[in-house]
C-alpha positions as CSV (number, residue, x, y, z in Angstrom):
1,M,6.1,117.2,-128.7
2,D,7.5,115.9,-125.0
3,H,9.5,113.1,-124.7
4,M,10.0,113.3,-121.0
5,W,8.6,114.7,-117.6
6,D,10.4,115.5,-114.5
7,G,6.9,117.2,-112.1
8,F,8.2,120.8,-113.7
9,Y,10.1,120.3,-117.0
10,T,9.7,118.3,-119.7
11,G,11.7,117.9,-122.3
12,Q,12.6,116.5,-125.5
13,K,14.9,113.3,-126.7
14,H,17.7,114.3,-130.0
15,K,20.4,112.3,-131.3
16,S,23.4,114.6,-131.9
17,Q,24.9,114.5,-135.0
18,F,28.2,116.2,-136.2
19,S,29.3,115.5,-139.1
20,T,33.0,116.3,-140.6
21,M,35.0,115.7,-143.5
22,I,38.6,114.4,-142.4
23,Q,41.6,113.5,-145.3
24,T,41.8,109.7,-144.5
25,T,45.6,109.4,-144.7
26,G,45.7,111.3,-140.3
27,A,45.7,111.1,-136.7
28,Y,43.1,112.5,-134.8
29,T,42.6,113.2,-131.5
30,I,38.9,114.4,-130.2
31,E,38.7,115.7,-126.6
32,Y,35.4,116.9,-125.2
33,T,34.2,120.8,-123.7
34,S,32.0,119.0,-121.7
35,T,31.0,115.7,-119.9
36,P,31.6,112.6,-122.5
37,F,28.4,111.4,-124.3
38,K,27.2,107.2,-122.7
39,N,27.7,105.8,-126.1
40,M,29.1,107.6,-128.8
41,R,29.6,106.5,-132.5
42,Y,32.0,106.8,-135.3
43,M,31.3,106.2,-138.5
44,L,33.9,106.6,-141.5
45,R,32.5,106.9,-144.9
46,A,35.5,106.1,-147.0
47,T,36.2,103.3,-149.7
48,K,40.3,103.3,-148.7
49,G,42.6,104.2,-146.7
50,L,42.5,104.7,-142.7
51,V,42.3,107.2,-139.9
52,K,43.7,106.8,-136.8
53,V,41.6,108.0,-133.9
54,K,42.5,108.6,-130.1
55,V,39.0,109.7,-127.9
56,H,40.5,111.5,-124.3
57,Y,38.1,110.7,-121.6
58,W,38.6,113.1,-118.4
59,N,37.0,110.1,-115.9
60,A,38.1,107.5,-114.9
61,G,36.3,104.4,-116.6
62,S,35.9,101.0,-118.2
63,Y,35.3,101.4,-121.8
64,E,34.5,98.6,-125.0
65,V,35.2,100.0,-128.6
66,Y,32.8,98.1,-131.0
67,A,34.1,97.6,-135.5
68,D,31.7,96.1,-137.3
69,G,29.9,94.5,-134.4
70,E,33.1,92.7,-132.8
71,K,34.9,93.7,-129.6
72,I,38.1,95.5,-130.2
73,E,40.5,93.4,-127.2
74,Q,42.8,96.4,-126.2
75,N,46.0,96.7,-126.5
76,D,49.5,97.4,-124.1
77,W,50.6,100.7,-123.0
78,D,52.9,102.4,-125.0
79,K,54.6,105.5,-123.8
80,S,56.6,106.4,-126.7
81,I,52.9,107.4,-128.9
82,G,51.1,107.7,-125.2
83,A,48.5,105.4,-126.0
């Protein structure tokens, strides 16, 4: 089914999903090799543990982070950890 039409090409909208298994005791860095998504959702399905995730965005901009529907306020820059 075509969802878009720009006068010559047709296209379909889709939601990309990338599932992965990780340990809930680590720190991970995500680096996109192309343009980052406008909206990205990360979900942790675990009964215990925690994960620290750092996402590299190569373009300047303003980003907001939400957890369980609540906005997480920014923290101070820490040079010792690079975040």
